[in-house]
C-alpha positions in Angstrom: 270.2 71.6 -57.3 268.3 68.4 -56.9 265.7 68.8 -59.7 263.1 66.2 -60.4 262.0 65.4 -63.9 259.0 63.5 -65.1 260.8 62.0 -68.1 262.9 58.9 -67.3 265.1 56.5 -69.2 263.0 54.2 -71.5 260.0 56.6 -71.9 258.6 57.2 -75.4 258.6 60.9 -76.1 257.8 63.2 -79.0 259.9 66.2 -80.0 257.9 69.5 -79.7 260.5 72.0 -81.1 263.6 72.0 -83.3 264.7 70.4 -86.5 263.2 67.0 -85.5 259.8 68.4 -84.5 257.1 65.8 -84.6 259.4 62.8 -84.5 259.3 60.3 -81.6 261.7 58.0 -80.0 262.8 56.3 -76.8 264.8 58.1 -74.1 268.3 56.6 -73.8 269.6 58.8 -71.0 268.6 61.8 -68.9 271.4 64.4 -68.2 270.0 66.0 -65.0 272.8 68.4 -64.4 272.3 69.9 -67.9 268.5 69.5 -68.0 268.8 67.5 -71.3 267.8 64.1 -72.7 269.2 61.8 -75.3 266.5 60.4 -77.6 267.2 57.4 -79.8 267.3 58.4 -83.5 266.7 62.1 -82.8 269.0 65.2 -83.3 271.6 63.4 -85.3 274.7 65.5 -85.8 278.0 64.8 -87.6 281.2 64.6 -85.6 284.5 64.9 -87.5 287.2 62.6 -86.1 290.8 63.5 -86.8 293.1 60.8 -88.3 295.6 59.1 -86.0 298.3 56.5 -86.7 295.9 53.7 -85.8 292.7 55.0 -87.3 291.9 56.9 -90.5 289.9 60.1 -90.2 286.1 59.8 -90.5 282.8 61.5 -90.0 280.6 59.9 -87.3 276.9 60.5 -87.0 275.9 60.7 -83.3 272.8 61.6 -81.3 273.1 65.0 -79.6 271.0 65.9 -76.5 267.8 67.9 -76.5 266.6 70.2 -73.8 264.0 68.5 -71.6 261.4 71.2 -72.2 261.4 70.4 -76.0 260.1 66.8 -75.5 256.8 65.5 -74.1 255.4 62.0 -73.2 253.3 60.2 -75.8 249.9 59.1 -74.6 249.8 55.3 -74.9 246.1 55.4 -76.0 245.9 58.4 -78.3 249.5 58.7 -79.5 249.4 62.5 -78.8 251.7 64.5 -76.5 250.6 64.6 -72.9 251.5 65.9 -69.5 252.1 63.7 -66.6 250.2 63.5 -63.3 251.0 61.3 -60.2 248.6 59.2 -58.3 249.2 56.9 -55.3 247.7 53.4 -55.6 248.3 50.9 -52.9 251.0 53.0 -51.4 252.9 53.2 -54.7 253.4 56.4 -56.6 252.6 55.9 -60.3 252.7 58.2 -63.4 249.5 58.7 -65.5 248.8 60.6 -68.7 246.6 63.7 -68.3 245.0 63.3 -71.7 243.5 59.8 -71.3 244.4 58.9 -67.7 246.3 55.8 -68.8 249.3 54.4 -66.9 252.7 55.4 -68.1 254.8 53.2 -65.8 255.3 49.7 -66.9 
């Protein structure tokens, strides 16, 4: 199950579906085995922590993962969601935005 994804760590993406639809953020990690991504500042959930002898109980706010199909790259030129296409330039495979044709790799 060696799937390849066009979204990588550090990419700027926009959420297409769910409670945070329309918000954008940077990808902090890609969970390939679950086909999910963690996006900075998106899908914040509350995690209840039980009290121990060392630490009092508390409620943490953490980022939960989003399915990879619910996010899309943001076009650097237009700021709209875009798909990704690959081109080979000088023997190096690079990612480009379909909408404007601008380079997505840094």
